[in-house]
N, C-alpha and C positions, 0 to 999 in steps of 0.2 A: 570182611565185613565193609558194604559199599556207601559212601556218605551217603545218606538221603539231601535232596535240593530245596532249600526250603522254600517254602509257597504259600499263598494264600486262597482261600474260597475266591471262586470268581462272583464278583461283584460286590466284594468286598475288597477295601483299600486303608494302605498305612498312608500318615499324614506325619509329616515331617513337620519340625517348629516354623518354618517360614508359613506352610501351611496354617494349621495350627495356630498363628500369630492372626492372619489374616479372616479365620472361619471365629476366630473372636469376636474381631471386630464387628465381624457383618451379625455373629448373636447378639452381641452388646447393644448395637444401634433398634436393632427390634425390641431388645428386653425395655430400654431405654421408652418405645412408644407405648409398649404394653404397659407398662407402667403409668406411666402419663396418662393415659385414659382411664387409670385406675384397677388395674386385675393384678392379681397375687398370683406369686409362685404357687406353684405342685409341681411333683414327682410320684411317679407309679412304679411299681417293680417289672423288669425287663420280662416276664415270667406271668401268664395267668393264666386261669382254669380253662381249659377249651370248651369249655359251657357257657364261658364268658365272652369269647371272641365268636363263635359260629355262629352264624343263620342274621349277622349283623351287616354283612358286607358284601349279599347277594352270591350265589351259585360260585360264579367267578372268583370272585374275594375270597372266599372259603379256602378253595384249593389254592390261595396262594400264601395260607398260614403254614409258616413252618413249626412243626411238631416235636415236642420234647419226648424221647423216650422215655417211659420208669426209669427207676432207680433198680438196681439189682437185678437180678435173673429174670425178667416182663416176660420172657419166651417162657417160662416153664408156668406162665399163669394163664395162658393160651389155651381157652376152650375149643378152637376149634383149627383147623388142618389149614395150615398156614399156607403154603403152593397152591390150594385151592377157595382161597379166603380173599375176594376183592379187598382191595387197601381200605375202599371207605367202610366195611365192615370191620375189620381187620385194625384200625386205629384207636377205636376206643378202648382196648384189649391191650394195647401197646401204649399209649400215649394220653397222661389225664392234661396235660400243661401243653401251652402255645408260645413262643416267641408275639409279643405285642406288634397286631399290624398296621395297628395309628396308634393315636392319643384321648381320641374321644368316645372309643367303645369302655378304655379302664377308666375315664375321668365321668363316664355313665354310672359306673362301677362307685365309686369311689364316693359319688354323689350320693347313691342308695346307701352304702354302707355307714354311711358317715351324716346324716340327714337329720339326725339332732342334734350336731355341733355346729351345723352351716345356717349362715345369716342369708338369707336368700332374698333378692337376686345375688348368686355368685357370681364374682368373676373369676376367671383366673387364667393364669399361660403356662405352657408345658414345654419344657426342651429338652426332650431327648431322643435317642435312636428307636426305630422302628425297622420292623424284617417282612421281606414279603420273597416267597419263593418266585420271583418272576424272573420272565428271559435279559439274562443282563445284557445293555446296550446305551449308547451314546445318552448320558441325563437320567439312566434308569438303573438303581442299584437296587441290590437284595439288600444291605444293611446302608439306610440312611438315618439323618438326621430332622426332625418332624417340629416344628416351631408352631404351637398353637395358643389361641386365645377362643375364651369361651363365655357365655352367660349362658346362665341356667335358671330357670326361678317367673322368666316374667315372657309375655307373648308381645312385647311391645317392641315397633318397628324402630323403635331410636337407635335398636342394639342393632340393628343392621346399617343401619346408618353411618353408625358408628364403624363400623367394621369395613365400610368402606374410606372413610377419612384414615383411616390408621394405614389402609392398603396404601394408600398417597402417600402419607405421611412416611413411611418405613421408606418408598422408592424413593421420594426425594431426597430423604436421609441420606440415602446411598449412593444418588447421581442417576441413578437407573432411570434411565427414558426410552421413547418409543415401546410402552407397553397400555395395553387395553384392559380397564376391567369390566368382566361382561357378567352380566346379572340377566339372570331368568329365575322362574318358579317352578317347583315339582307341581305345584295346583294349574300352572297354565298347560304344562305336558300332561296333568290326567285329563284336563279337559280336550286336549286335541286326542288323547284316545278315542274321547268318548263321541269327536268330531267326527272320528274318521272310522265311527263304529266300531271299537275293539275296548268297549265302557270296560274298567277294570284290567285292562294290561298295559299301563302303563310303564311298569318296571321292564317289560321286554319290545317296549319302544325306546323307553331311556336307555339302555343297554347297545341299542344299534345305533339309533342318533350320536351317541356321546362315540362311536367311531370313526364322526364325518370326514372329521379330522386326518383320520389314518388311512382311511378305504374311498375316500371321498362319497357322494349323491349316489352313485350306481352301485357302492358296494353295499351303503347301507338300504338300497332299495330293497337291492337281490336277498337282504338280510330277513325284512322285512315279508317280502314276496314269500318263504318259505314260513313265516309266523302267518300267513295266513290273509297278508292285506294286497285285494285285488288292483288294477292298475287306475279305477276310478278313484281309488282313497288313495292312491301314491300322487298323482296328477292334484289332489286337492290339498297334500302337504310340499309338495315344491312349493308355490309358492312362499307360505311359512316359511319352509329355512331360509329362501333365499329374500326376505323380506331386510330392505335396505331404505331407511330414512333418518331422520332423527329421532331419537326416546321417544319425546312426547307422540310424533305422527304413525311409528310402531305402534303406541300403542290402542292409539283411536281407530287404527285402520284395523287390528284383531278384535277392539269391542263391538266393531261391525262384526267383523267373522266370525266370533264365540257369541253373537246376540240368543241370548238363551242359556246361555251354557255358565251353569252358576258358578261352577268352580272353577273353570278359565275363569271371569271377569274377577270374582273372589282374586284370582292371583293376579291381575294387571294390575285390578287397584291398588294391592300392596308393594308393587315393583313401581307404580308412581306417588303412591305414599313416600318410600323409603328414597327416592329423588331427592323428594318437596323435603325432606328434613335434611337430608344432606345439602341441600341449597342454604336451607334456611340457617344450616351451620354453616356457612363460606366454605363450603368444600367445594373439590374442584369436580365438577361435571361433566369439563372435556376429556377425561378419561374414561369417564364411564358410558358401557355400550349396553344397550339392554337387545339381547340377544335370545328370539325364540328355539333357538336350534341347540341351544346349551342345555347339556341332558346329564349331570353327573350319574354315574353309574350306580353309587354306593345306595343303597336300599333303603337305607331311613332317614333321609332328608323326604321334607312333607311341604315346606313355603320356599322363601327366597333360597337362592343357589350362587356361589361366585364363583368365578374363573380368572387369573391374570394370566392374560397372555403375550407372548413375546413379540412385538410385529416383525419384525426380521424374519421371523421363522427358523432362527439359528437354535429354539428350544420350544418343548411342548409348554404346557403350563408351571406354572414357577408358585401357585398358591390354590386354594379351593378351598371352599366349606359351605356353609347353609344351614338354613334351619330344618331342626329337629324334633318332632311332638311327643314322639312318642317312645324312645329310645330308653330311659328310665324303669317305663312301665314295664320292658323283659324282666328289669330288677325286680319288681314289685313294687314300684313305688309310680304311678298313671297320674297321668295331667301335670308333669313338669317337661315344660316347654324349654328349648333351647335351640340358640345359635353360635356358630363360631365358624373360625378358619385357620387353614395350617397353610406355613411358608416352608417351600422345597431349598431347608439349605444348601443342599450339594447343587439343585440348580441353579439357585443369584449367584451362589458362587462362580458357577463357569460362565455364568452373562456376564457377574463382574470383571474376573479374571479376562475375557476376552475382547473385554471394553476398556482395559488397562484403570478400574476405578477403585483401586484400592490407595488407600493414599500411602507414599513413599514408605514412613515412619511406620505402617503398623508392625512391618517384619523385625522391628528392632527392639530390643528389650533393655539390652545392657548400652546405657547413655557413655561411660567414661571406660574406657581401659589403660589401666597402670602398668607400663612396663616392667620388667623382671631382668637385671642383668648381672645380681648377685647379691649376697645374704646383707649386707648394708644397706643395699637401695631395696628389696624385698621388704626389710626391717622396716623402715624410711616408708615406703610407700604402701604396707599395711594400714601404718596408724590414720594412714590420709583416709583411706578406702573406707575405714571405720567411721569416718567423720560425712565423708561424702552419704553413705549408707543410713547416716542417722539423719539427715537432710531430707530422709525419704530418696536419693539421686539413685538410681539405677546404675550399678557399677562392679568392678570385676579383678584381679589382679591376675594376671598369665601365671600360671601355676609355677611356672619351673622357667631360669634364667635360661634365655637363648638368643639365637643372634636380632639384632633390630628388623632384618626382614622378614625373618618367618613369625615376630609377632607385629608387624604391619600388615600382613598378608592374611591372618587371623581378624582382623580388625577390619579387613574392607571383607571379607568376607562373611562375617557376620551385622554389615551394613551400622561399626559403632561409630556413633558422630566425631566424637573427642577420644585423643590419646594422651595421656596423660606419661612423659617422659622423665624417668628421673635414673640420672648418674651421678657421680660424685659431687661436681656444683652444686646441683638442687640440694642433695643431704647434706651438703656443707652451710647451703645459706638460706636451709628450712624454705625452699621456693619449688616449684613445679612449671614447667615448660608444656604450656597444653597445646597441643597439636588440632587444628581441625580438618578433619580429614575429607571435607566436600569441599572447601577453601581451598586446601592446600597450604595455608597460612598457620603462625605455632608465634605464640607469645609466652613470656615469663610472667608467674603471678603468684599469690599467696593460694592457700586452700581457701579461707574465706571470701576471697576474690570468685572463684571458681565456682564456690557453692550459690553466690550472687546472683552470678552469671545465668544459671541452670537453672534458679528459681524464678527466675523473673518471670 
């Protein structure tokens, strides 16, 4: 029997200890900001019923949901000819569950199922992996971590302002510069569809405009032509997509363009109010760009929408979100408005790694390594090791007796900052020889002195 070469599915990755340590630093930094703003932790199952997931992400999104085959002999239960049955008709017969596509829809489902126990407005954050059957490429994976923060049960635009505040604070705490928080409103886009003579067709318009960065203006216009947009309508769209000025002036300009267009004007007023709230909170508005071409494709957004763009073009958006007024309604709980955003951990990691923004000590867990040169030295080291751990100092002993070079190489490879050398002199004098691996110096001290130095 030939040996099978191990592999993992495309679009998934293993994470070694150093990478996990950096990811934990990233996640913990984000968590600290979420909790500072009063958000509570939540987790939902890996799998959801397909009835929960489908119809919430638009046609393109529904196609990217990973389906989970039913247990048992599912084929025998199929009532149609499999070979001649379209996949869309076959799927409901062989798969009732799917891997979660995002964290927002499961959150809405949770809110509906637990509405009697929840105190509204309900602020929650969630950090879990999601899955999308997308084509893997740089910065785009089939399995990736999302960090969401949402508020449901209020329509107050203070929540949108707080999202901008949190976005700025998280990126500032991580040392990420050269980014832009883009904001728009689905109400403006809906009004835009009406302005262009395609009232009620904002969904298709958003899907096309959402591809602006990928296929350019010409590519977007070709898609819109196929949807029935004529040259005159596209000429009217061009200056709106290309609008460039201060946020205030762009809003004023569009107020004139959309005069009499109730929905667009309402969206503009909301964006203006959000920016005023951020200013009142002493927030940073220099990173915020009102962009009327921003059109996130998810179909459940109804108000303000957000994205964070990296300005050097090295990465697509690293965060997105928006207001959704009707999401819980499909689960039987109408009139519960919500707003939230999601941070792409994997993309943020790639940005930080490329810019060398992770602190060097992040990948270090062990602070002290005790050497092992024999049974007497080992017995002495184990007692000292117990005292360090009792003092909450991360430490370990090299598990077997080995040459000094091998043990020091181990410490270097793991970036362990201190090595305690224990030989016959140390055991006889009840002392420690502590080597500072970065400075290359070493000195003799007691265990109490070492603990004192490391806990300063």
